[in-house]
N, C-alpha and C positions, 0 to 999 in steps of 0.2 A: 302944939296947939291942938285941942281936942274938937274934933268932928263926930257928930251923931247921925246917925239913919236907923231907918227900921231893919229889924232882924228878918233872916231869911233872904240875905242877898241874892241879886239877880245880876243879869246882864248891864244893866246901866249902874247900879250901885258899885258893882266889881269896878265896871270901867273908871267911875269917878274916885274911888279909893286910889287906883291906879294913877291917875292922873293927878291926884293931890300929893300922892307921894313922890311921884318923878318930878311934877313942875309947880308945884305949888309951897307945899310944906312936907320936907323930908324926914321931919320928926314927928309927922302927926300920929295922933291917937286916936283909934276908933272905938266909938260906944256904940251899943246897938240896943234898941228898944221895942217893945211889944208895937204891932201896929196899930195905931190912935192912939197911944200912951201920949197923955198930956198930965203937966205939963213936961215939956223936955228938959234933960239936964242944963243947968245954968252954966254959962261960960264955954259951951260946945256949940260950933258952927253946924246948923243943922243942913242936911242936904238930902236930894231924893225924897223929901217928904211934901206932900201937898200942903199949899199956901206958904211955903218959905221961899225966900230970894234965890236958892240953888235948889231949883226943881224944876220941873217940866214949864215950859212957857211958850207960847205961840205954837203949839202942835209940835214941839221938839223934846228931845228926851234931856236930862239933867246935864250929861256929858255935854250937850251943846251948849247948855245954859253957862256953864263953867268956862268954856273956851270963851266966849263973850264977856264975862263977869271979870274974868282974869286977864283978858286981852292977849288970849294964845293964839298966835296967828299961823302956825306951823301947819301947812298943806297935808301932811301926813295926819297930824291930830284932827283936822277938817274931815279927811276922808274916814278915820275911825269914828267920830262923831255920825257921819252919815250910816255906818255900819249900826252902830248902837242905835241909832235913831228906827231903822229899818227891823232892829231886832226886837225894840222895846214897846215901839208905838206904832198905831195903825196907819199904813202908809197908802196913798192911793195909786203910788207907781214905785216898784223897786228898782234900785241900780245897782245894787251890791249883792251878788248870790250868795255869800258868804255870809250874810245876817242871818238867816235861819241856822245855819251850823253853828254860828258864836252864841246864840241863843241856847241851844241843846246841850253846847259843852259848859256853859257856866249854871245850867241847870243841874248836869251832872256833877260839877265840882262840888255845886252846894250839896247833893245828896250823899256824897263819899267824904266830906267834911265833916269832922266831930263838932264844929261850933263856925261862927260868922267869921270870925278871926282867921283861922286857918283857911275857910273858904276864900278870903281875899289875898292871902300870901299865896295859896294855888292859881287864883286868877290873876295875878300878876305877870305869872309867865307867860300867859295865855296872850293876855297885851301886849307884852314886850315881844313876844313872837309875831303877833299882828305888825306891829310897827315896824319890825325888821323885815317881813316881807313886805310890806306895802314900799319901805324905803328900796329894796332891791328891785323892784319893778320899773319900767321905763315910765316915765313923767305923763300925766295925761293933761297936763298945763303947756 
């Protein structure tokens, strides 16, 4: 399936692409469009673009929306959603001290990557590592 998002991927779009490839559509193909470009490519599922189904809703990032829409209930994914929320959206309270660092790393990945596709590939390692670290920690629940 084809998925489309804005170019210049950041923390939420990298997280969403990782989630899509790992849990939703392992054969996903990603397309990137300029910010504000319309119409979007036909036949591609848009994500992290304002006004689409898979975007920010109720004060949460797109990653959080995707967990809900695809009924993904893994507690580690929920924790990653909280980190991405705190990295990508304005929060009154922060619970995850790693959130600013994750945003900084994702911005750096984008800067050292020749294009968005490479940035997503490099970002996958970060999210795989974050998942592995959270799995290795004692459970909060």
